[in-house]
N, C-alpha and C positions, 0 to 999 in steps of 0.2 A: 746866264741862266744856270740855276743849280738844280739838284735833284727834286727839291720841294717844288720849284717852278714847273718842272716836267710833270710831276704827279698831280699838279693842280690845273693843268690845261683842260682836262676833260675827266668826268667821273668814269668814263669807259675808255680804255686803251685797246684798240684793235691789235691783235697779235696775228701777223700775216706771214704766210709762206708763199712766195710767188715762184711759179715755174717759168714764167716768161716776162722779160723786162717790159714788153709792149703793154702789159696790163697795169703797169705802175701808175701812169698818169690818169687813165680812166678810173682806176680805183681811188686814187687820191681825190679826184673831182667828185666821185660819188659820195665819199665820206664827208667831204666839206659840205656838199649839198644837204647831207643828212644831219649836219651840225657838229661833226667831230673833226677836230683840228690837229690830231696827233695820230701817228702810225708807228708801230713797232714792227719793222720788217726783219724777220729772222734770217740768220745766216745758214739756215738748214738747206737751202737750195743754191745752185750756182748763180741764179738770177738775183739773189738778195742784194749784193753790193752794188751792182749796176742799177738796180731799181732805186735804191737809196740815193745814188748819185743823180739819177734823172730827176727825181722829185725835188731834191735839195737845190738843184740848179734852176729848175723850171717853175716851182711853186713855193716861193718863200712863205706864203701864208699857211702852208702845211708844215707842222713840226714833225720831222722824220728822224728816226733813229734806228739803231740796230738791236736785235734781240738774238738770243742764243750765242752771246759772246762768251767764249769759254776759256780764253787764254790771252796773254798780251798781244800776240800776233793778230788775233781776231779784232781786238780793240784798235790796234793801229790801222788795220785795213778799213775798219768802219769809219774811223776819223778821216782817213785819206779820201774816202768816198763821200764825205759830206754829212756824216751822222752828227746830229746835234746832241745826242745822248746815247748811252748804251745800257741795255738790260742784260743780265746774266742769269742763267738758271741756278747758279751757285755762287760761292764766295771763296776766294783764295787770296793769300797774301800777295801773290804775283799780280793778280788783277787789281787789287787795291792800289798797289804801288804804281802800276801802269796808268790807271785812271788819274791818280794824283799827279804823276809826271806830265801827262798829256792834257791836264786841266779840262776834262770832259765830264759832264754829269754821269755818274755811275750808280746804277740801281741794282745791287746784287740780289740773288735769290737766297733765301734762308728757309730752313725747315725744322730747326731745332733751337732750343734755348742757347746752346753753345755757339751756334752760328749767329744768332741775334747779338750775343755778347761780343763776338769778333767784330761784327759790323759797328756796334755802338762804341766799342773801345778804339775803333779806327776812325771815329768821327763821322761814320755813315749812318745817319738817323732815318733815312728813307730807303726802304728795302722792298723786295718782292717776296711774298710768301709763296713758295712753290715746292711741289705741286699742291696747291692750296687744299683741295678737298681730300687729298691723300694723307696729308700731314696734320690733320685735325680741324681744318676749316675754321668756322666761327668759334668753336670751343677753344682752339689753340690761340686764336687772336685775343679772346677774352682773357685767357690765362697769361698771355704775354703782357697784357695791359698793366698788370700789377708791378712786376719787377722791372719792366721796360717801358715806363710811362712816357718817355720822350720819343719812342720809336713810332714811325708811321709806315703803313704797309700798303702795298698794291697786290692783293691776292690774285693769283693767276694759276690756272689749271683746274678744270672742272667747273668754271664759272659759266652760268647760263642766264638767260632772261628770267628763268624761274627762281633762281637763288641769289641773284646779284644784290637785291635789296637787303638780304640777310647780312651781307658783308658791308654794304655801303652805309648801313645805319650805325655801325660800330664807330666809336670815337677815334680809334687809332687807324682807321682805313680812309685813305684819301681818294682812292680810285680802285677799279678792278680791271684786270686784263682778261681779254676773251677773244676767241676766234669765231664765236657763233654769228657775229654780225658780218663776217667776211667768209661765207662758206665757199670752199674750194670749187664746188660745182657751179656756183653762180659766176665765179671768176672765169672758169674754163669756158662757160657758155657765153661770156660777155654780157651777162645780165646784171649790169651795174645799177639799174633802177631798183632791183631787189635789195642790193646792199644799202642804197640810200634809204629805202623803206625800213630795213632792219635797224639802221642807225637811229632813225627818227623814233621808231617804236621803242627802242631801248632807252633813249633819253627821256621820252615822254612817260615811261613806266617807272622812273625813279621816284621813290616816295620819301 
């Protein structure tokens, strides 16, 4: 699997912060039932790595990877816990080298033309625009389309049901990342049926 494959699994990539590992499998099952076969579990919480490992070992039909990977140590830990890919909020030479050495699909975050150039010149043609709505949103992506025609993006940060189609209709966008379909309140309350419903609603709303 490469970064293109990862970004082609689903038009919507749930961005998830789990406080408790016990919620990992019910959440994965809820998303699968809703039609989504990918999870980006962030390393923002202590439960992130163990949740990735649990899903990777138990549910091979779910593609699970790590988000908020900020340095080579994070990347190595994610790989050791079964991550099939990693997303980062940014891009650094150290992370690029680590991903290449460990042969794991790496989708770095970019927010400027210089960062897009660093990715492109490093052979990374699939990136995350982050934080998408803060750094120019659809206007930035349209502008990047000219000088960076080979680049493909997963906008993340500020994406909602209301604006996702504005991004998905762009030629250089393969998918969007969002947390709205995995609300923290629903996870804490064990309301996984709500998450299934939100996943279905989002997929059915794509135009």
